[in-house]
Residue frames as qw, qx, qy, qz and C-alpha x, y, z in Angstrom:
[[0.000, 0.890, 0.456, 0.000, 0.00, 0.00, 0.00],
 [0.445, 0.299, -0.022, 0.844, 1.40, 3.40, -0.88],
 [0.063, -0.196, 0.174, -0.963, -0.51, 6.58, -0.05],
 [0.156, -0.538, -0.814, 0.153, -3.43, 6.49, 2.37],
 [0.057, -0.285, -0.120, -0.949, -5.85, 9.39, 2.00],
 [0.221, -0.548, -0.771, 0.239, -8.35, 10.20, 4.76],
 [0.012, -0.883, -0.373, 0.286, -10.64, 13.25, 4.59],
 [0.433, 0.884, -0.013, 0.174, -8.42, 14.77, 1.90],
 [0.275, -0.821, 0.499, -0.017, -5.26, 14.40, 4.00],
 [0.828, 0.337, -0.443, 0.072, -2.52, 12.16, 2.63],
 [0.745, -0.638, 0.193, 0.011, -0.90, 10.31, 5.52],
 [0.097, 0.765, -0.633, -0.066, 2.89, 10.22, 5.50],
 [0.910, 0.125, -0.362, -0.160, 3.80, 6.67, 4.33],
 [0.576, 0.295, -0.632, 0.426, 6.93, 6.29, 6.47],
 [0.250, -0.410, 0.461, -0.746, 5.29, 7.33, 9.77],
 [0.026, -0.149, -0.953, 0.264, 3.72, 5.06, 12.35],
 [0.175, -0.573, -0.698, -0.392, -0.08, 4.85, 12.25],
 [0.365, -0.740, -0.483, 0.293, -0.58, 6.52, 15.63],
 [0.292, -0.460, 0.079, 0.835, 1.66, 9.44, 14.61],
 [0.092, 0.130, 0.600, 0.784, 0.36, 9.81, 11.05],
 [0.145, -0.662, -0.722, -0.140, -3.27, 9.95, 12.21],
 [0.290, -0.674, -0.308, 0.606, -2.43, 13.05, 14.22],
 [0.176, -0.098, 0.351, 0.914, -1.92, 15.03, 11.01],
 [0.160, -0.554, -0.671, -0.466, -5.72, 14.99, 10.65],
 [0.145, -0.322, 0.242, -0.903, -7.29, 18.01, 12.38],
 [0.730, -0.315, 0.006, -0.606, -9.34, 16.73, 15.31],
 [0.961, -0.113, -0.245, 0.065, -7.29, 13.61, 16.02],
 [0.139, -0.816, 0.500, -0.256, -4.76, 13.83, 18.82],
 [0.137, 0.400, -0.893, 0.153, -2.63, 11.26, 20.62],
 [0.440, 0.010, 0.751, -0.492, -5.48, 9.75, 22.65],
 [0.739, 0.428, 0.152, -0.497, -7.89, 9.42, 19.75],
 [0.512, 0.560, -0.622, -0.192, -5.20, 7.96, 17.48],
 [0.058, -0.269, 0.923, -0.270, -4.42, 5.35, 20.16],
 [0.585, 0.194, 0.553, -0.560, -8.14, 4.60, 20.54],
 [0.716, 0.513, -0.195, -0.431, -8.56, 4.06, 16.78],
 [0.334, 0.477, -0.813, -0.013, -5.56, 1.69, 16.71],
 [0.274, -0.097, 0.863, -0.414, -6.98, -0.34, 19.61],
 [0.674, 0.329, 0.305, -0.586, -10.43, -0.52, 18.02],
 [0.735, 0.539, -0.294, -0.287, -9.01, -1.86, 14.74],
 [0.909, -0.287, 0.259, 0.156, -6.49, -4.18, 16.44],
 [0.614, 0.695, -0.163, 0.337, -3.68, -2.35, 14.65],
 [0.697, -0.341, -0.161, 0.610, -0.28, -2.14, 16.23],
 [0.006, 0.962, 0.112, -0.247, 0.31, 1.60, 16.74],
 [0.279, -0.681, 0.484, 0.473, 3.87, 1.29, 15.46],
 [0.651, 0.349, 0.605, 0.299, 2.86, -0.20, 12.10],
 [0.115, -0.324, 0.277, 0.897, 3.98, 2.10, 9.30],
 [0.549, 0.514, 0.171, -0.636, 1.38, 3.52, 6.93],
 [0.479, 0.510, -0.574, -0.427, 3.02, 1.98, 3.86],
 [0.034, 0.156, -0.984, 0.080, 2.85, -1.47, 5.52],
 [0.526, 0.229, 0.522, -0.631, -0.96, -1.35, 5.80],
 [0.266, 0.240, 0.862, 0.358, -3.07, -3.53, 3.52],
 [0.167, -0.301, -0.421, -0.839, -5.90, -2.08, 1.41],
 [0.514, -0.556, -0.628, -0.178, -8.48, -3.48, 3.85],
 [0.504, -0.451, -0.404, 0.616, -6.72, -2.02, 6.88],
 [0.144, -0.011, 0.110, 0.983, -6.52, 1.38, 5.17],
 [0.327, -0.423, -0.537, -0.653, -10.23, 1.25, 4.39],
 [0.572, -0.564, -0.579, 0.136, -11.06, 0.30, 7.99],
 [0.414, -0.261, -0.213, 0.845, -8.85, 3.14, 9.21],
 [0.054, -0.191, -0.295, -0.935, -10.69, 5.61, 7.00],
 [0.481, -0.518, -0.589, -0.392, -14.07, 4.36, 8.25],
 [0.570, -0.469, -0.507, 0.445, -12.94, 4.59, 11.88],
 [0.250, -0.117, -0.065, 0.959, -11.90, 8.21, 11.41],
 [0.203, -0.351, -0.445, -0.799, -15.24, 9.16, 9.83],
 [0.470, -0.574, -0.668, 0.061, -16.97, 8.29, 13.12],
 [0.372, -0.541, -0.261, 0.707, -15.42, 11.44, 14.63],
 [0.255, 0.950, 0.181, -0.019, -15.98, 15.06, 13.69],
 [0.628, -0.340, 0.270, 0.646, -12.72, 16.02, 11.95],
 [0.378, 0.125, 0.425, 0.813, -11.21, 18.44, 9.41],
 [0.047, -0.338, -0.331, -0.880, -13.72, 20.76, 7.69],
 [0.499, -0.623, -0.529, -0.287, -16.71, 20.02, 9.92],
 [0.626, -0.517, -0.348, 0.469, -14.72, 20.54, 13.10],
 [0.338, -0.008, 0.057, 0.939, -13.02, 23.70, 11.81],
 [0.200, -0.486, -0.427, -0.736, -16.43, 25.10, 10.83],
 [0.584, -0.636, -0.503, -0.025, -17.85, 24.26, 14.26],
 [0.560, -0.363, -0.221, 0.711, -14.96, 25.94, 16.09],
 [0.150, 0.173, 0.218, 0.949, -15.31, 29.04, 13.87],
 [0.364, -0.591, -0.499, -0.519, -19.04, 29.17, 14.63],
 [0.610, -0.585, -0.436, 0.310, -18.36, 29.01, 18.39],
 [0.414, -0.200, -0.041, 0.887, -15.91, 31.92, 18.10],
 [0.049, -0.356, -0.398, -0.844, -18.37, 33.89, 15.94],
 [0.478, -0.661, -0.551, -0.179, -21.11, 33.34, 18.54],
 [0.558, -0.493, -0.298, 0.597, -18.83, 34.69, 21.29],
 [0.234, 0.018, 0.170, 0.957, -18.10, 37.77, 19.17],
 [0.205, -0.480, -0.537, -0.663, -21.76, 38.36, 18.34],
 [0.528, -0.692, -0.491, -0.027, -22.99, 38.21, 21.94],
 [0.026, 0.853, -0.218, 0.474, -20.21, 40.57, 23.01],
 [0.872, -0.462, -0.083, 0.135, -18.59, 38.18, 25.45],
 [0.294, -0.847, 0.393, 0.206, -15.17, 39.07, 26.84],
 [0.655, -0.153, 0.661, 0.334, -13.64, 36.05, 25.12],
 [0.559, 0.666, 0.449, 0.207, -15.20, 37.20, 21.84],
 [0.065, 0.992, -0.094, -0.045, -13.64, 40.65, 22.20],
 [0.482, -0.612, 0.566, 0.271, -10.24, 39.08, 22.85],
 [0.677, 0.230, 0.626, 0.312, -10.61, 36.96, 19.70],
 [0.380, 0.876, 0.278, 0.100, -11.62, 40.04, 17.70],
 [0.059, -0.962, 0.266, 0.035, -8.57, 42.02, 18.89],
 [0.819, 0.356, -0.399, 0.207, -6.18, 39.07, 18.35],
 [0.154, -0.631, 0.578, -0.493, -5.16, 39.00, 22.00],
 [0.213, 0.058, -0.957, 0.188, -4.79, 36.01, 24.34],
 [0.557, -0.400, -0.419, -0.595, -8.20, 34.69, 25.34],
 [0.779, -0.361, -0.512, 0.032, -7.42, 32.74, 28.50],
 [0.510, -0.858, -0.066, -0.005, -6.13, 35.38, 30.88],
 [0.789, -0.019, -0.019, 0.614, -2.44, 35.42, 30.01],
 [0.220, -0.756, -0.014, 0.617, -0.40, 38.57, 30.51],
 [0.621, 0.677, 0.285, 0.273, 0.19, 40.81, 27.50],
 [0.134, -0.953, 0.202, 0.179, 2.65, 43.40, 28.76],
 [0.044, -0.544, 0.794, 0.268, 5.40, 40.97, 27.85],
 [0.305, 0.041, 0.946, 0.101, 4.98, 37.80, 25.80],
 [0.532, 0.584, 0.497, -0.359, 1.79, 37.02, 23.80],
 [0.023, 0.525, -0.514, -0.678, 3.87, 37.37, 20.62],
 [0.214, 0.159, 0.919, 0.289, 2.14, 34.44, 18.95],
 [0.168, 0.725, 0.658, -0.112, -1.22, 36.20, 19.07],
 [0.004, 0.879, 0.081, -0.469, -0.02, 39.79, 18.67],
 [0.719, 0.653, 0.035, 0.235, 2.48, 39.17, 15.88],
 [0.688, 0.095, -0.162, 0.701, 6.04, 40.45, 15.61],
 [0.279, -0.696, -0.244, 0.615, 7.04, 43.54, 17.56],
 [0.387, 0.879, 0.159, 0.227, 6.88, 46.84, 15.72],
 [0.612, 0.090, -0.154, 0.770, 10.09, 48.82, 15.53],
 [0.214, -0.876, -0.385, 0.195, 9.26, 51.64, 17.95],
 [0.394, -0.555, 0.165, 0.714, 12.49, 53.61, 17.46],
 [0.272, 0.163, 0.601, 0.734, 12.05, 53.84, 13.70],
 [0.057, -0.755, -0.604, -0.249, 8.53, 55.22, 14.19],
 [0.354, -0.814, -0.195, 0.418, 9.74, 57.78, 16.72],
 [0.387, -0.315, 0.352, 0.792, 12.52, 58.98, 14.35],
 [0.168, 0.431, 0.657, 0.596, 10.04, 59.30, 11.45],
 [0.180, -0.855, -0.486, -0.008, 7.70, 61.41, 13.57],
 [0.421, -0.683, 0.010, 0.597, 10.59, 63.65, 14.67],
 [0.370, -0.106, 0.482, 0.787, 11.87, 64.29, 11.14],
 [0.104, 0.604, 0.646, 0.455, 8.45, 65.40, 9.83]]
């Protein structure tokens, strides 16, 4: 078996099943382990070592969960609802700031983006 495709995601052929499944949005370590147990697959079997039948069973097992597009849509709808009702968490999402109470005076660079060059802005304002 070469490439296994589940929900439009091509699983890396040289990775173990329990690791490769995690590349699907909505499947983490626990769920990947659960799927392997349910199908009696050894978690350390490589994707390219799977038979056609095992790949088909794997695909069917994944479809039992809400993954990829459906899950992304659901998460986006939850965030939109928070914004619409004016909840604090919704405002934080809208302003691209940390939602769960973290400090923002320092850190929070992942949400806020790269630092602006403050000195360059100050020099530009002075020269005008």
